[in-house]
C-alpha positions in Angstrom: -41.7 -3.2 6.4 -40.3 -0.7 8.9 -39.8 -0.7 12.6 -41.8 -4.0 13.2 -44.9 -2.7 11.4 -46.8 -5.2 9.4 -46.6 -4.7 5.6 -49.2 -2.2 4.4 -50.0 -0.8 7.8 -48.9 2.8 8.4 -47.7 3.8 11.9 -48.4 7.1 13.6 -45.4 8.8 12.0 -46.7 7.9 8.5 -50.1 9.1 9.3 -48.8 12.3 10.7 -46.7 12.9 7.5 -49.6 12.1 5.2 -51.7 14.6 7.2 -49.1 17.3 6.8 -49.0 16.6 3.1 -52.8 16.8 2.7 -53.1 19.9 4.9 -50.3 21.8 3.0 -51.8 20.7 -0.3 -55.2 22.0 0.8 -53.8 25.3 2.1 -51.9 25.8 -1.2 -55.1 25.2 -3.2 -57.4 27.5 -1.2 -54.9 30.3 -1.1 -54.4 30.5 -4.8 -56.0 34.0 -5.1 -53.5 35.4 -2.5 -50.4 33.9 -4.1 -47.5 34.6 -4.1 -47.2 35.4 -0.4 -44.4 34.9 2.1 -44.1 31.1 2.7 -46.4 30.0 -0.2 -43.5 28.2 -2.0 -42.6 26.4 1.2 -46.2 25.3 1.7 -46.2 24.0 -1.9 -43.1 22.0 -1.4 -44.4 20.6 1.9 -47.3 19.0 0.1 -45.1 16.5 -1.6 -41.9 16.2 0.6 -43.7 14.3 3.4 -44.6 11.6 0.8 -40.9 11.1 0.2 -40.2 10.5 3.9 -43.0 8.0 4.0 -41.6 6.2 1.0 -38.1 6.0 2.4 -39.4 4.9 5.8 -41.6 2.2 4.3 -39.2 0.9 1.7 -35.7 0.6 3.0 -34.3 -0.5 -0.3 -33.5 0.7 -3.8 -37.2 1.3 -4.5 -37.5 3.5 -1.5 -34.5 5.5 -2.6 -35.8 5.9 -6.1 -39.3 6.9 -5.1 -38.1 9.1 -2.2 -35.6 10.8 -4.5 -38.3 11.5 -7.2 -40.6 13.0 -4.6 -37.9 15.1 -2.9 -36.8 16.4 -6.3 -40.4 17.1 -7.1 -40.6 19.2 -3.8 -37.5 21.0 -4.9 -39.0 21.7 -8.3 -42.2 23.0 -6.6 -40.1 25.3 -4.4 -38.1 26.6 -7.4 -41.3 27.3 -9.4 -43.0 28.7 -6.3 -40.2 31.3 -5.9 -39.9 32.3 -9.5 -42.4 30.7 -11.9 -41.2 32.7 -14.9 -37.6 33.6 -13.9 -36.7 30.1 -12.7 -39.0 28.1 -15.1 -36.1 26.4 -16.9 -34.6 25.2 -13.6 -38.0 23.9 -12.4 -38.5 22.1 -15.8 -35.0 20.6 -15.4 -35.8 19.3 -11.9 -39.0 17.6 -13.1 -37.2 16.2 -16.1 -35.0 14.2 -13.6 -38.1 13.3 -11.6 -39.5 11.5 -14.6 -36.2 9.8 -15.2 -36.3 8.5 -11.6 -39.9 7.3 -12.0 -38.9 5.5 -15.3 -36.0 3.8 -13.4 -38.4 2.8 -10.6 -41.0 1.4 -13.0 -38.5 -0.5 -15.2 -36.8 -2.1 -12.1 -40.2 -3.3 -10.9 -41.6 -4.4 -14.2 -43.4 -7.7 -14.3 -43.6 -8.8 -17.9 -45.8 -11.8 -17.0 -48.5 -9.8 -15.1 -51.9 -9.8 -16.8 -52.7 -6.4 -18.2 -54.2 -6.6 -21.6 -56.2 -3.4 -21.3 -53.1 -1.4 -20.1 -51.0 -2.8 -22.9 -53.7 -1.9 -25.4 -53.8 1.8 -24.3 -50.1 2.1 -23.7 -49.5 3.9 -27.1 -52.1 6.5 -26.3 -49.9 8.8 -24.2 -47.4 8.9 -27.1 -50.2 9.8 -29.5 -51.4 12.5 -27.2 -47.9 13.9 -26.6 -47.2 14.0 -30.3 -50.3 15.9 -31.1 -49.6 18.3 -28.2 -46.1 18.9 -29.3 -47.1 19.7 -32.9 -49.7 22.1 -31.5 -47.3 23.8 -29.1 -44.3 23.9 -31.5 -45.0 27.4 -33.1 -45.0 29.1 -29.7 -42.1 27.4 -27.9 -39.5 30.0 -28.8 -36.3 29.5 -26.7 -37.8 26.3 -25.3 -38.0 24.6 -28.7 -35.4 22.0 -27.6 -36.0 21.6 -23.9 -39.8 21.2 -24.1 -39.8 18.4 -26.7 -37.1 16.6 -24.7 -39.3 17.0 -21.6 -42.4 15.8 -23.4 -40.6 12.7 -24.6 -39.4 11.8 -21.1 -42.8 12.3 -19.4 -44.4 10.3 -22.2 -41.9 7.5 -21.6 -42.7 7.6 -17.9 -46.5 7.4 -18.6 -46.1 4.5 -21.1 -43.8 2.6 -18.7 -46.3 3.0 -15.9 -48.8 1.1 -18.1 -46.3 -1.6 -19.2 -44.8 -2.3 -15.7 -47.5 -4.7 -14.9 -48.7 -3.2 -11.6 -51.6 -5.1 -10.1 -53.8 -2.0 -9.7 -54.4 1.2 -11.7 -53.1 3.6 -9.0 -49.6 4.2 -10.5 -50.7 4.5 -14.1 -53.5 6.8 -13.2 -51.1 8.9 -11.2 -48.7 9.1 -14.2 -51.6 10.2 -16.5 -52.6 12.9 -14.0 -49.0 14.1 -13.8 -48.9 14.3 -17.6 -52.2 16.2 -17.6 -51.0 18.8 -15.1 -47.8 19.4 -17.2 -50.0 19.7 -20.3 -52.1 22.4 -18.7 -48.9 24.3 -17.7 -47.6 24.1 -21.3 -50.9 25.3 -22.8 -51.1 28.1 -20.3 -47.5 29.2 -20.9 -47.1 28.7 -24.6 -50.6 29.0 -26.1 -53.2 30.9 -24.1 -54.4 31.3 -20.5 -56.7 28.7 -19.1 -59.5 29.7 -16.7 -58.8 28.4 -13.2 -55.5 27.1 -14.4 -53.8 27.1 -11.0 -56.6 25.1 -9.4 -56.7 22.5 -12.2 -52.9 22.2 -12.5 -52.4 21.8 -8.7 -55.3 19.3 -8.3 -54.0 17.1 -11.1 -50.4 17.3 -10.0 -51.0 16.6 -6.3 -53.4 13.8 -7.0 -51.0 12.3 -9.5 -48.1 12.3 -7.1 -50.2 10.8 -4.4 -51.5 8.0 -6.7 -47.9 7.2 -7.8 -46.4 7.3 -4.3 -49.2 5.6 -2.3 -50.1 3.3 -5.2 -46.5 2.0 -5.4 -46.2 1.6 -1.6 -49.5 -0.4 -1.7 -48.1 -2.5 -4.5 -44.9 -3.3 -2.6 -46.8 -3.9 0.6 -49.1 -6.4 -1.1 -46.1 -8.2 -2.6 -44.4 -8.5 0.8 -47.5 -9.8 2.5 -48.6 -12.1 -0.3 -45.5 -13.6 -2.0 -47.7 -15.9 -4.1 -49.2 -12.9 -5.8 -45.8 -11.9 -7.3 
């Protein structure tokens, strides 16, 4: 809770930041045919960075720092890839590698091993199965990325599995993790296998929706725990 607000209720600053995020995400989506243009990388980074500010404002604790840092680093990765998608690809990949490590730390530190979640535990191995098949398929074309990409795939898979095992009360965070994994899969296929039609649209929609689901889903989770201690 921040500034006297009731848990789960956003103030006008939060609403303004979320509006900026949505507007920038929409602008970036609809201007795909004109990209890159002056400022397009900044617009891209402004789609996610406001979510970080909301997280830090709403959660003035370790969770807020972890979630905010993951989102800010995501925005930095977006900026890097927006400036040089090919020339700076390795740096963008490295930024998002640390993003997933931060998300893993966030999910592990909030894990509730006693929460009911039979369905989620049942499907938890599926991201690993999917990632293994994807890696085997991509391996012949990885070239200079034959070490970094498998490491990255292992980390994002661990993030996705942990989102399912953390015991969150709703599906928002796990769905967000799956969408994030989907967006990165599309990037990998597009870069190391063959071009995908409407790739930029599909990648951006999956990525932005995934980040929103993780960020807002986690905030909703924490707000619900603060307002209803009995539900912990």
